[in-house]
N, C-alpha and C positions, 0 to 999 in steps of 0.2 A: 284799874284796868283801862287801857286805852283802846278805843274802838274807832275804826275808820268807817265813814258812811258808805253804804253800797250804792254806787252810781250805776251799776250794771243791771240791777234787778229790774228796773223799768224797761231796759232794752230787751232783756230776756222775755219778759211778759209780752212786749209788743211783737217780738219775732214769733213767739209761740202762738199769738193771736193772728198771725199772718200779715202783720204790718211791718214792712221792711224799713228800717231807719236809713237816712241818707248817709253818705260818706262823711259829710260835715258833722252830723250828729255823732257818728261813731268816733271821729277824731276828737271832738269836744269832750265826750264822756271819757274817752281813754286818757286825755290830758288831765281832766279833773280827778279821775281815779288815781292817777299817778301822783298828783299833788296831794291828795288826801293821804295816801300812804306815806309820802315824804313828811307831811305834817305830823302824822301819828308817830313816825320815827323820831322826829324832833321833840315832840312832847314826851316820849318815853325817855329820851336822853336827858332832857331837862329834869324830869322827875327823879331819875337815877342819880344825877349829879346832886340835886337838892338833898336827897336821902343820904347819900354818901357824906355830904358836907355836914349834915345834922349828926350823923353817927360819929364822925371825926370830932366834932365839937363836944359831944357827950363823952367820948372816950378821953378827951383832953381834960375834962372836968373831974375825972375820977382820980 
């Protein structure tokens, strides 16, 4: 199972506590979260390709 780290949990906690993040912090967290999700997608695709390749190899052996 592939998991992307939550970059927004800390922001939610800060806002709930009454501490407003700056616009730069929000942009940074949004960019990092988007990259985390892209990386998770890349990892998923690599795992799926590797599994498919392994199954293809095993099928060819039979």
